N, C-alpha and C positions, 0 to 999 in steps of 0.2 A: 872853432869847429862848427860843423853844421849838423843839426839833428832834426828829426821828423817828429812832429807832434800829431798823433792820431786822435780824432774825436769819435765818440760812439753815442748811440741812442739819441736822446733829446738834444745833446750838444751839437750833433751834426745838423739837426733841424734849426736850432737857434743861430748857429754861426754860418750855416749854408755852405759847409765844406766838410770833407772827410779828414783832411789833414793840411798842415802847413809845415814848411821847412824854414828854420831860423838859424842864424848864426848866434853863437853864445859862448860864454866862458864856463858856465856851470848851470845847474838845474834852474835856479831862480832867474838867472838872466835869460834862459830859454823861454820861461813863462812870460817874463816882462816883454821880451821881443815879440812873442806871439800876440801879446795884448796890443802891441802897436799895430799889428795887422788886423786882428779880430775885433778890437775895441777894448777899452779900459776895463769893462766889467769881466772880461775873460780872466784876468788876474785872480778875481775873487771866486772863480770856479775851482781854483786850485788852493789858494791860500785864504786864511781867515783874516780878520782885522789886525791880529797880532803878528801876521806874517808867517804863521805856522801852517803846514799842510793840513787841509780840512780832513776831518775824520769820516765824513759822509761820502767820500769819493773813493773809487779804486783807481790808483795811479800806478802804472808799471813802467819800468825801464827795461827794455828787451825781455819782457815777459815776467820780470821779477817785481813783486809788490814793493813799493818804496818803504812801506811800513816795516818790512822785513830786513831792510838794509840798514847797517850802522851809519853809512855815509852814502849819499847819492853822488856817484862819480860818473861823468859822461865822457864819451869819446866820439870822435867824428863818425857819423853814420848811425848813431844810436836812435832807437825809436822809443818815444814816450807815448803811452796810451792813457787816455783819461776817460773814465766811465762815470757817469752821473749816478745819483741814487736811483734805484729801480724799485718801483712799487707795483703791486698787482695782486691778483688773487685768483 
């Protein structure tokens, strides 16, 4: 299946793109395949060293926060959005 990964805020600046489309079998393979396009360090924007989704990111699939999902299931045409931590005052 093909999914679109959208980047926001500082991630757009860092990777110099708003989005990438990747072929994948599941959520993890979508991020791994995006890392092949954007660079190895992109994987660690989403996952920690243990391979778990980072707590300091907001990641949604079709607008639903992955932290609220029991299981992340993707289908062709889904959109994954990744928001970095935001600071300010």
